[in-house]
C-alpha positions in Angstrom: -26.2 -10.9 -24.7 -25.3 -13.6 -27.2 -28.2 -15.5 -28.8 -28.5 -19.2 -27.7 -27.9 -21.6 -30.1 -31.1 -24.2 -30.7 -29.5 -26.9 -28.7 -28.6 -24.6 -25.9 -32.2 -23.0 -26.1 -33.6 -26.5 -25.5 -31.3 -27.4 -22.7 -32.2 -23.8 -21.2 -35.8 -24.4 -21.5 -35.7 -27.8 -20.0 -34.0 -26.2 -17.0 -36.5 -23.3 -16.7 -39.3 -25.8 -17.0 -38.1 -27.9 -14.1 -37.5 -24.8 -12.0 -41.0 -23.4 -12.8 -42.4 -26.9 -11.7 -40.6 -26.9 -8.4 -41.7 -23.1 -7.4 -45.2 -22.9 -9.3 -46.6 -26.5 -9.3 -50.0 -25.7 -8.9 -50.2 -22.5 -11.1 -53.7 -21.8 -12.6 -55.8 -18.9 -13.6 -56.7 -16.3 -11.0 -60.0 -15.8 -12.6 -63.1 -17.3 -10.9 -65.4 -19.4 -13.1 -67.4 -22.4 -12.9 -68.0 -23.4 -16.7 -66.5 -22.4 -20.1 -69.0 -19.8 -20.7 -68.3 -17.9 -17.4 -64.3 -18.3 -18.2 -64.9 -16.9 -21.8 -66.8 -13.6 -20.3 -64.2 -13.4 -17.6 -61.3 -13.4 -20.2 -62.8 -10.9 -22.2 -63.6 -8.6 -19.4 -60.0 -9.3 -18.2 -58.0 -7.5 -21.2 -56.2 -4.6 -19.6 -57.9 -4.9 -16.4 -56.7 -6.8 -13.2 -58.3 -10.2 -12.4 -59.2 -9.2 -8.9 -61.6 -6.4 -10.5 -63.0 -9.0 -12.9 -63.6 -11.6 -10.0 -65.6 -8.7 -8.2 -68.0 -8.1 -11.2 -68.4 -11.3 -12.5 -70.5 -13.3 -9.6 -73.4 -10.6 -9.8 -73.3 -10.6 -13.4 -73.7 -14.2 -13.8 -76.1 -14.4 -10.9 -78.4 -12.0 -13.2 -77.6 -13.6 -16.6 -76.4 -16.9 -16.1 -76.3 -18.5 -19.5 -75.5 -17.1 -22.9 -79.4 -17.0 -23.9 -80.0 -14.7 -20.8 -77.0 -12.4 -21.6 -77.9 -12.3 -25.3 -81.4 -11.1 -24.1 -80.1 -8.3 -21.7 -80.5 -4.7 -22.5 -77.1 -3.5 -23.3 -77.5 -0.4 -21.2 -78.0 -2.8 -18.2 -75.1 -4.7 -19.0 -73.0 -1.7 -19.6 -73.9 -0.6 -16.1 -73.2 -4.1 -14.6 -69.6 -4.0 -15.7 -68.9 0.0 -15.5 -66.0 -0.7 -13.2 -64.1 -2.5 -15.9 -61.9 -0.7 -18.1 -63.1 0.0 -21.6 -66.6 -1.3 -20.3 -68.2 0.1 -23.2 -66.4 -2.0 -25.9 -66.6 -5.1 -23.7 -70.1 -4.9 -23.1 -70.9 -4.6 -26.8 -68.5 -7.6 -27.4 -70.0 -9.9 -24.7 -73.4 -9.1 -26.0 -72.7 -9.9 -29.6 -70.9 -13.1 -28.5 -73.5 -14.4 -26.2 -75.9 -13.8 -29.3 -73.5 -15.9 -31.7 -72.8 -18.6 -28.9 -76.7 -18.9 -28.4 -78.0 -18.8 -32.1 -75.2 -20.5 -34.0 -73.4 -22.7 -31.5 -76.6 -24.0 -29.2 -75.6 -22.0 -26.1 -72.2 -24.1 -25.8 -68.9 -22.3 -26.1 -67.1 -23.5 -29.1 -64.2 -25.8 -28.7 -62.0 -25.0 -31.9 -59.6 -22.1 -32.3 -61.2 -21.3 -35.7 -64.5 -21.1 -34.3 -63.5 -19.2 -31.0 -61.9 -16.3 -33.2 -65.1 -15.6 -35.0 -66.5 -14.6 -31.8 -66.4 -10.5 -31.0 -63.8 -9.7 -28.3 -61.9 -13.1 -28.8 -58.5 -13.1 -30.2 -56.0 -16.1 -30.2 -54.7 -15.3 -26.5 -58.5 -15.5 -25.0 -59.1 -18.5 -27.5 -56.2 -20.2 -26.1 -57.1 -19.6 -22.4 -60.7 -20.9 -23.0 -59.4 -23.9 -24.9 -56.7 -24.8 -22.4 -57.9 -23.9 -18.9 -61.7 -24.4 -19.8 -61.7 -27.5 -21.9 -58.1 -28.8 -21.3 -57.2 -28.7 -24.9 -53.6 -27.7 -25.6 -53.8 -26.0 -28.8 -51.3 -23.3 -28.0 -49.8 -21.2 -25.1 -51.4 -18.0 -23.9 -49.1 -14.8 -24.4 -50.1 -12.0 -22.3 -47.6 -9.1 -21.3 -46.2 -11.4 -18.5 -45.5 -14.3 -20.4 -44.1 -12.1 -23.4 -41.9 -10.2 -20.9 -40.7 -13.3 -19.0 -40.1 -15.2 -22.4 -37.7 -12.4 -23.5 -35.9 -11.8 -20.1 -35.4 -15.7 -19.6 -33.7 -15.8 -23.1 -36.7 -18.1 -24.7 -37.2 -15.5 -27.5 -36.2 -12.3 -29.0 -39.6 -11.5 -30.4 -42.2 -8.7 -29.3 -45.2 -10.0 -31.4 -47.3 -12.5 -29.3 -47.9 -14.9 -32.1 -44.1 -15.2 -32.8 -43.4 -15.4 -29.1 -45.9 -18.3 -28.8 -44.4 -20.1 -31.8 -41.0 -19.9 -30.3 -42.4 -21.1 -26.9 -44.2 -24.0 -28.7 -41.0 -25.2 -30.3 -39.3 -25.5 -26.8 -41.9 -26.8 -24.6 -44.1 -30.1 -24.6 -47.5 -29.7 -25.5 -48.7 -31.3 -22.2 -47.0 -28.5 -20.5 -48.4 -25.7 -22.4 -51.6 -24.7 -20.5 -49.8 -24.9 -17.2 -46.6 -23.1 -18.5 -48.6 -19.9 -19.1 -50.0 -19.9 -15.8 -46.6 -20.4 -14.2 -45.0 -17.6 -16.2 -48.0 -15.3 -15.2 -47.5 -16.3 -11.5 -44.0 -15.7 -11.6 -44.3 -12.4 -13.6 -46.9 -10.9 -10.9 -44.9 -12.2 -7.7 -41.1 -11.7 -8.7 -40.4 -10.7 -12.4 -42.5 -7.7 -12.4 -42.7 -5.2 -15.2 -41.6 -2.1 -13.3 -38.7 -4.1 -11.7 -37.5 -7.5 -11.7 -36.9 -8.7 -8.0 -33.6 -10.6 -9.0 -32.6 -11.0 -5.2 -35.8 -12.8 -4.5 -36.2 -14.9 -7.7 -35.8 -18.6 -7.5 -34.9 -18.9 -11.3 -32.2 -16.2 -11.0 -29.3 -18.8 -11.6 -31.1 -19.4 -15.0 -31.4 -16.0 -16.1 -29.3 -15.2 -19.2 -27.8 -12.1 -17.6 -25.8 -14.5 -15.4 -25.6 -17.7 -17.4 -22.7 -18.5 -20.0 -24.5 -18.0 -23.6 -21.5 -19.0 -25.6 
C-alpha cells in the first residue's frame, strides 16, 4: 500500500470523519460513571480488562467508598478484595489507593484538570488522562489512543505508527480539536463491533469503501 500524501491524508480523514459521524453519532464511553473521580477510578481499572467487568465492580466499590477521602482511608486488603475479579487487581489496588491519597491531600478531594497534574497520579498515563479530561471535563487536550484506536488508525491509513503517542500526534494533525473526544469513542465503537482485532468484518463494514485496501492511494 502506498503512503498517502499529506493532502490526500487530510481528504481521507475528512471522508472518514463524515462516515463515522453518520454511523456512530452518539459514541461515548461504555464505562459507568457519575463524576470525574468515578471515571478516573474506572479508567484505571479498565486497563487490560473489559468495560463490562469494570461496570460490575465499580457500583459496590463506590457505594462503600464514595469519595477519594473514603478510599484513601480504606484498608488496602479490603480494597484488593473488592476489585479481585479485575485483571491485575493487586497493582490496581495500590494505584487507586495511592491516587486517592494524592487527590485528597494535594488536590482537596478534586480530580485535577490538567494533563501535567493527572499523569503524576499513580496508575495514570497519557491515555487515562486524556479520557478523564475529555470525557469527564469536556477538555479536548488530546485523543485517547487505546488498542482499538491504534489498530483502526493503521488499518484506515491514518498513521503508520505503533507508538500510541505518535499515533495520537498523527490523529491530532488530521482532525479538528472539537472532534477529538468523540472520535476516540467512535473508533472504539467501530473497533468493537466491526473492525475487530481477530478479524475485520469487512463485508459488514459501513466504512469499507474508504478503507485503504480498496481505495486508490496514488
